[in-house]
C-alpha positions as CSV (number, residue, x, y, z in Angstrom):
1,M,0.0,0.0,-0.1
2,L,1.2,3.4,-1.1
3,F,0.2,7.0,0.0
4,I,0.7,10.0,-1.7
5,K,0.0,13.3,0.4
6,N,0.3,16.9,0.1
7,A,0.2,16.5,-3.9
8,K,-1.2,19.0,-6.4
9,I,-3.0,16.6,-8.4
10,Y,-3.7,16.7,-12.4
11,T,-6.3,14.2,-12.6
12,M,-6.9,15.0,-16.1
13,T,-10.6,14.0,-16.2
14,G,-11.7,16.3,-13.3
15,E,-10.6,19.7,-11.3
16,V,-7.1,20.1,-10.4
17,I,-6.9,19.0,-6.6
18,E,-4.4,21.8,-5.0
19,N,-3.4,19.8,-1.9
20,G,-4.5,16.2,-2.3
21,C,-3.9,12.4,-1.6
22,I,-3.8,9.3,-3.6
23,L,-4.2,5.9,-2.2
24,I,-2.7,3.1,-4.1
25,E,-3.3,-0.6,-3.0
26,D,-2.6,-4.0,-5.2
27,G,-1.3,-1.7,-8.2
28,K,-4.6,0.1,-8.5
29,I,-5.5,3.7,-7.7
30,K,-8.0,3.0,-4.6
31,E,-8.9,6.7,-3.6
32,V,-8.3,10.1,-4.8
33,A,-9.3,13.4,-2.7
34,A,-8.5,16.4,-1.2
35,E,-8.1,14.8,2.3
36,L,-7.7,11.3,3.4
37,V,-6.5,9.5,6.6
38,T,-3.0,8.3,6.3
39,P,-3.6,4.2,6.3
40,L,-1.5,2.4,8.9
41,H,1.6,0.4,7.6
42,A,1.2,2.3,4.1
43,E,4.4,3.7,2.6
44,V,4.0,7.5,2.5
45,I,5.5,10.1,0.1
46,D,5.2,13.5,1.0
47,A,4.8,15.2,-2.2
48,A,4.4,18.9,-0.8
49,G,5.4,21.3,-3.3
50,K,5.2,18.8,-6.2
51,N,2.8,18.2,-9.0
52,V,1.3,14.7,-9.6
53,F,0.4,13.7,-13.1
54,P,-0.7,10.4,-14.7
55,G,2.0,8.7,-16.5
56,F,2.3,10.2,-19.8
57,I,1.3,8.0,-22.9
58,D,2.9,8.3,-26.4
59,A,0.3,7.3,-28.7
60,H,2.4,6.4,-31.6
61,C,6.2,5.3,-31.5
62,H,8.6,2.7,-32.2
63,I,10.0,2.1,-29.1
64,G,11.8,-1.3,-28.6
65,M,12.0,-1.7,-32.5
66,W,14.5,0.5,-33.2
67,E,17.1,0.1,-30.3
68,E,19.6,2.7,-29.2
69,G,22.9,3.0,-30.4
70,I,22.7,0.2,-32.7
71,G,22.3,-0.1,-36.5
72,F,21.0,-3.2,-38.6
73,E,21.1,-5.6,-35.5
74,G,18.6,-3.5,-33.4
75,A,16.5,-2.1,-36.5
76,D,13.4,-4.5,-36.4
77,G,10.5,-2.2,-37.5
78,N,10.4,-2.5,-41.1
79,E,10.2,-5.7,-43.0
80,M,11.1,-3.9,-46.4
81,T,10.6,-7.1,-48.4
82,D,6.9,-7.1,-49.2
83,P,4.6,-4.2,-49.6
84,I,1.7,-6.1,-47.7
85,T,2.8,-7.5,-44.0
86,P,-0.4,-7.6,-41.8
87,H,0.7,-10.7,-40.2
88,L,3.6,-8.9,-38.4
89,R,3.2,-8.1,-34.9
90,A,5.1,-5.7,-32.9
91,I,5.1,-7.8,-29.7
92,D,7.8,-10.1,-31.4
93,A,10.3,-7.1,-32.1
94,I,9.9,-5.3,-29.1
95,N,13.1,-5.2,-26.5
96,P,12.1,-3.8,-23.4
97,R,16.0,-4.0,-22.3
98,D,16.5,-1.3,-24.6
99,E,17.8,1.6,-22.6
100,A,15.0,4.0,-24.2
101,F,12.7,2.4,-21.9
102,V,14.7,3.5,-19.0
103,N,15.1,7.1,-20.4
104,A,11.1,7.4,-21.0
105,L,10.4,6.3,-17.5
106,K,12.8,9.2,-16.2
107,G,11.1,11.6,-18.4
108,G,7.5,10.8,-16.8
109,V,6.4,8.6,-19.8
110,T,4.8,5.2,-18.7
111,A,3.2,3.8,-21.7
112,A,3.4,3.7,-25.5
113,A,1.7,2.5,-28.6
114,T,4.5,0.9,-30.6
115,G,4.5,-0.8,-34.0
116,P,6.2,-1.2,-37.5
117,G,7.4,1.7,-39.5
118,S,6.0,3.2,-42.9
119,A,8.1,1.2,-45.2
120,N,5.1,-0.9,-46.4
121,V,1.6,-0.2,-47.3
122,I,0.3,-2.1,-44.5
123,G,2.9,-3.0,-42.3
124,G,1.7,-5.0,-39.2
125,V,0.1,-4.9,-35.7
126,F,0.8,-2.0,-33.2
127,S,0.5,-2.9,-29.7
128,V,0.1,-0.7,-26.5
129,I,2.6,-1.4,-23.5
130,K,3.8,-0.4,-20.5
131,L,7.4,0.8,-20.5
132,H,8.7,-1.1,-17.3
133,G,9.3,-5.0,-17.2
134,N,11.7,-7.3,-18.7
135,R,9.3,-9.4,-20.7
136,V,7.0,-7.7,-23.2
137,D,4.2,-10.2,-22.6
138,D,3.9,-8.9,-19.2
139,M,3.8,-5.3,-20.3
140,I,1.1,-5.5,-22.8
141,V,-2.0,-3.2,-22.4
142,K,-3.6,-3.9,-25.5
143,E,-1.7,-6.3,-27.8
144,T,-4.0,-5.9,-30.8
145,L,-4.2,-2.1,-31.1
146,A,-4.4,-1.2,-34.6
147,M,-3.1,-2.3,-38.2
148,K,-0.5,0.2,-39.6
149,C,-0.7,1.4,-42.9
150,A,1.1,4.1,-45.1
151,F,0.7,6.6,-47.4
152,G,3.0,9.1,-49.2
153,E,6.7,8.9,-49.6
154,N,8.0,6.1,-47.6
155,P,6.5,3.2,-49.4
156,K,6.8,4.8,-52.8
157,R,10.7,5.4,-51.9
158,V,11.0,1.8,-50.7
159,Y,9.6,0.0,-53.5
160,A,10.6,2.1,-56.1
161,E,14.1,1.1,-55.4
162,K,13.0,-2.4,-55.8
163,K,11.0,-1.9,-59.1
164,I,7.9,-3.3,-57.8
165,T,4.7,-1.9,-56.9
166,P,4.0,0.7,-55.3
167,T,6.2,3.5,-57.0
168,T,3.4,6.0,-56.9
169,R,0.2,7.1,-54.7
170,M,-1.9,5.4,-57.1
171,G,-0.1,2.2,-56.4
172,T,-0.1,2.7,-52.6
173,A,-3.8,2.9,-52.9
174,A,-4.5,0.2,-55.1
175,K,-2.2,-2.4,-52.9
176,L,-4.4,-1.0,-49.6
177,R,-7.9,-1.5,-51.5
178,E,-6.7,-4.9,-53.2
179,T,-5.7,-6.2,-49.7
180,L,-9.0,-4.8,-47.7
181,A,-11.1,-6.6,-50.9
182,K,-9.6,-9.8,-50.3
183,A,-10.1,-9.5,-46.5
184,V,-13.7,-8.9,-47.1
185,E,-14.1,-11.8,-49.4
186,Y,-12.1,-14.1,-46.8
187,R,-14.5,-13.1,-44.2
188,D,-17.6,-13.6,-46.1
189,K,-16.6,-16.9,-47.3
190,I,-16.0,-17.8,-43.5
191,R,-19.4,-16.6,-42.7
192,A,-21.1,-18.6,-45.6
193,A,-19.1,-21.6,-44.7
194,G,-20.7,-21.8,-41.0
195,D,-20.3,-25.1,-39.7
196,D,-19.4,-26.6,-42.8
197,A,-15.3,-27.2,-42.8
198,S,-15.4,-28.5,-46.3
199,K,-16.6,-24.8,-47.5
200,M,-13.9,-22.9,-45.7
201,P,-11.6,-20.8,-47.4
202,G,-7.7,-22.1,-47.2
203,Y,-6.0,-20.8,-44.2
204,D,-4.3,-17.3,-45.0
205,M,-2.4,-16.0,-42.2
206,K,-2.4,-12.5,-43.9
207,M,-6.3,-12.5,-44.3
208,E,-6.7,-13.7,-40.8
209,A,-4.6,-10.6,-39.6
210,M,-6.9,-8.3,-41.4
211,L,-10.2,-9.8,-40.2
212,P,-10.3,-7.5,-37.3
213,V,-9.8,-4.5,-39.5
214,V,-12.9,-5.4,-41.9
215,N,-14.9,-6.6,-38.7
216,K,-14.0,-3.1,-37.3
217,E,-12.4,-4.3,-34.3
218,I,-9.7,-2.3,-35.0
219,P,-8.8,0.9,-36.9
220,L,-6.1,1.3,-39.6
221,K,-3.4,3.4,-38.1
222,A,-2.7,5.5,-41.2
223,H,0.6,7.3,-41.8
224,A,-0.1,10.3,-43.7
225,H,1.5,13.6,-43.8
226,R,0.2,15.6,-46.8
227,A,-3.4,16.8,-47.1
228,D,-3.8,14.7,-50.2
229,D,-2.5,11.5,-48.4
230,I,-5.0,12.4,-45.7
231,F,-7.9,12.3,-47.7
232,T,-6.8,9.2,-49.4
233,S,-6.8,7.4,-46.3
234,I,-10.4,8.6,-45.3
235,R,-11.7,7.6,-48.8
236,I,-10.5,4.2,-48.6
237,A,-11.5,3.9,-44.9
238,K,-15.1,5.2,-45.9
239,E,-15.1,3.0,-49.0
240,F,-14.5,-0.3,-46.9
241,D,-16.6,0.9,-44.1
242,V,-13.3,0.5,-41.3
243,L,-12.2,2.5,-38.4
244,L,-9.0,4.9,-39.0
245,T,-6.8,7.1,-37.1
246,L,-5.0,9.6,-38.6
247,E,-1.4,9.4,-37.8
248,H,1.5,12.4,-38.2
249,C,-1.4,14.9,-40.0
250,T,1.4,17.2,-40.8
251,E,-0.9,19.3,-42.9
252,G,-4.0,18.9,-40.7
253,H,-3.9,22.5,-39.8
254,L,-4.5,23.4,-43.6
255,I,-7.7,21.2,-44.0
256,A,-8.9,21.3,-40.1
257,D,-12.4,22.1,-40.5
258,Q,-12.9,19.3,-43.3
259,L,-11.1,16.9,-40.7
260,A,-13.7,17.9,-38.0
261,A,-16.0,17.2,-40.2
262,E,-15.1,13.8,-41.0
263,G,-14.8,12.8,-37.3
264,Y,-11.6,10.8,-37.1
265,P,-9.1,11.1,-34.5
266,A,-5.5,12.6,-35.0
267,I,-2.3,11.9,-33.6
268,I,0.1,14.7,-34.7
269,G,3.9,14.4,-35.1
270,P,6.7,14.4,-34.7
271,S,7.0,18.2,-34.8
272,F,10.1,18.9,-33.4
273,G,13.5,18.8,-35.8
274,N,14.3,19.4,-39.1
275,K,11.9,19.1,-42.3
276,S,13.7,15.9,-43.6
277,K,11.5,15.3,-46.7
278,F,9.3,17.1,-49.0
279,E,6.1,16.2,-47.4
280,L,7.1,17.8,-44.4
281,N,7.8,21.2,-45.7
282,Q,4.4,22.5,-43.9
283,K,5.6,20.9,-40.5
284,T,4.7,23.3,-37.3
285,F,3.6,23.3,-33.8
286,D,0.7,25.2,-34.9
287,T,-1.1,21.9,-36.1
288,P,-2.5,20.7,-32.6
289,G,-4.1,24.0,-31.6
290,V,-5.6,24.6,-35.0
291,M,-7.1,21.1,-35.2
292,H,-8.3,21.2,-31.6
293,K,-10.2,24.5,-32.0
294,A,-11.6,23.0,-35.3
295,G,-13.1,20.3,-33.2
296,V,-10.8,17.5,-33.7
297,K,-9.9,14.8,-31.2
298,I,-6.0,15.1,-31.0
299,A,-3.0,13.5,-29.3
300,I,0.5,14.3,-29.5
301,M,3.3,11.8,-30.7
302,T,7.1,11.7,-30.7
303,D,7.5,8.9,-33.4
304,S,10.4,7.7,-31.2
305,P,13.2,7.1,-32.1
306,V,12.6,10.3,-34.3
307,I,12.2,12.4,-31.0
308,P,13.3,10.4,-28.0
309,L,10.2,9.4,-25.9
310,E,11.2,11.4,-22.8
311,Y,10.7,14.3,-24.7
312,L,7.0,13.9,-25.4
313,P,6.2,16.4,-22.6
314,M,8.4,19.1,-24.4
315,C,6.6,18.4,-27.7
316,A,3.3,18.9,-25.8
317,A,4.8,22.1,-24.4
318,L,5.7,23.6,-27.9
319,A,1.8,22.8,-28.9
320,Y,1.1,24.8,-26.1
321,K,3.4,27.8,-26.7
322,A,2.4,27.6,-30.5
323,G,-1.5,28.5,-29.2
324,L,-2.9,25.0,-27.9
325,D,-4.6,25.4,-24.4
326,E,-2.3,24.4,-21.8
327,M,-4.8,21.6,-20.2
328,E,-5.5,20.2,-23.6
329,A,-1.9,20.1,-24.5
330,L,-1.6,18.1,-21.3
331,K,-4.5,15.8,-22.1
332,C,-3.0,14.9,-25.8
333,I,-0.3,13.1,-23.8
334,S,-2.5,11.6,-21.3
335,I,-6.3,11.1,-21.3
336,N,-6.9,12.0,-24.9
337,A,-4.1,9.5,-26.0
338,A,-5.7,6.8,-23.9
339,E,-9.2,7.3,-25.5
340,I,-7.8,7.3,-28.9
341,L,-5.9,4.2,-28.4
342,G,-9.3,2.7,-26.5
343,V,-7.3,2.0,-23.1
344,E,-9.0,4.8,-20.9
345,D,-10.4,2.3,-18.9
346,R,-6.7,1.5,-17.3
347,I,-4.5,4.5,-18.0
348,G,-4.6,8.2,-18.7
349,S,-5.9,9.5,-15.5
350,I,-5.7,9.5,-11.9
351,E,-9.0,7.9,-11.1
352,P,-10.3,5.3,-8.3
353,G,-9.8,1.9,-10.3
354,K,-7.3,2.8,-12.9
355,D,-3.8,1.5,-12.8
356,A,-1.3,3.2,-10.4
357,D,0.8,4.7,-13.3
358,I,1.9,8.2,-11.7
359,V,4.4,10.5,-11.9
360,I,5.5,12.9,-9.3
361,W,7.2,16.1,-10.8
362,D,9.5,18.8,-8.7
363,G,7.6,21.3,-11.1
364,H,5.5,21.7,-14.0
365,P,6.2,19.1,-17.1
366,F,6.2,22.2,-19.6
367,D,9.2,23.8,-17.9
368,L,12.3,22.2,-19.2
369,Q,13.9,22.5,-15.9
370,A,11.5,20.3,-14.0
371,K,12.4,16.8,-12.9
372,V,10.7,14.0,-12.5
373,A,10.8,13.0,-8.6
374,Y,9.0,9.7,-8.8
375,T,7.7,7.4,-11.6
376,L,5.0,4.6,-10.9
377,V,4.1,1.9,-13.1
378,G,1.4,-0.4,-11.3
379,G,1.7,1.1,-8.2
380,E,5.4,0.3,-8.2
381,V,8.1,3.0,-7.8
382,V,10.4,2.3,-10.9
383,Y,12.3,5.5,-10.9
384,K,13.2,7.9,-8.2
385,L,15.4,11.2,-8.4
């Protein structure tokens, strides 16, 4: 049992509690209130003068799949041999012993959606994981989160070099449509067969992986920077009646009203750093503020290792500096991220019944001088300043 007292608590779903307490038991948040009696035998953390937040969440990164300080041997995020690889699973490539995990915890980030990169038209399955542990199987929050797909320059560049489809945006869209159509046909044959095994289609691992997409159980997680690519992802999602989240959405501020009308959530970034390719030429930290004001549900990403995961709060701070409301910027890396990922029942806010993933800061996380004093994952202190 752990008891945090005298804390300024940002619950992220209610009012800020100026001088509150949190009771943690069996890895869960049991009580949150302005006043609680300190339980007997509880370990006590006096957080006087400190700010307490839920552990922050990166809604799109590749932690554990491109390891720190390693080249080819630790690069396991892109299977660049086939543009259609839905049967790949992030869980099989994540190395939780990579130092990026420790650095993330020191920076107040306790969970992340991680998965394949954007080399392929369909890259495989993303997972949501906690960032503390030795075995990825024990760190899973949601193993089958979403199916990664990619538009724009990346699949074009990779497969143009191999002289196979896709080498154009038309080719990318066609490959995605073809796969979705095959998945619908595969699903319908299974349904028509019923209990008659003789009528079942032959097992197809790729199509099995696509069934949760066409059954609207998981979304396409669509890498798209440029406005036209964003609209193509929406066009195809509507054509096949599948779920969709907009990833990167670099030019989202140029089409914010139209995106708000469509109603798909957007995970924005990485907005820090140079414009490394043409489709990033409109990159700006203005994007989150413009999209939020238009009415789009947003989160903010690092796309780690593009931006190291521990700098997720900095990315939110720069969005705040560029015009995004302060509390909304904090929600972009906490409850908004959790809701877009569909894990808000466990993480993303400080509420009774949720996992005790809590970070105690000696200042405000948007202050670059602020430090994390304690990081808790599942009620366990996994980092202490």
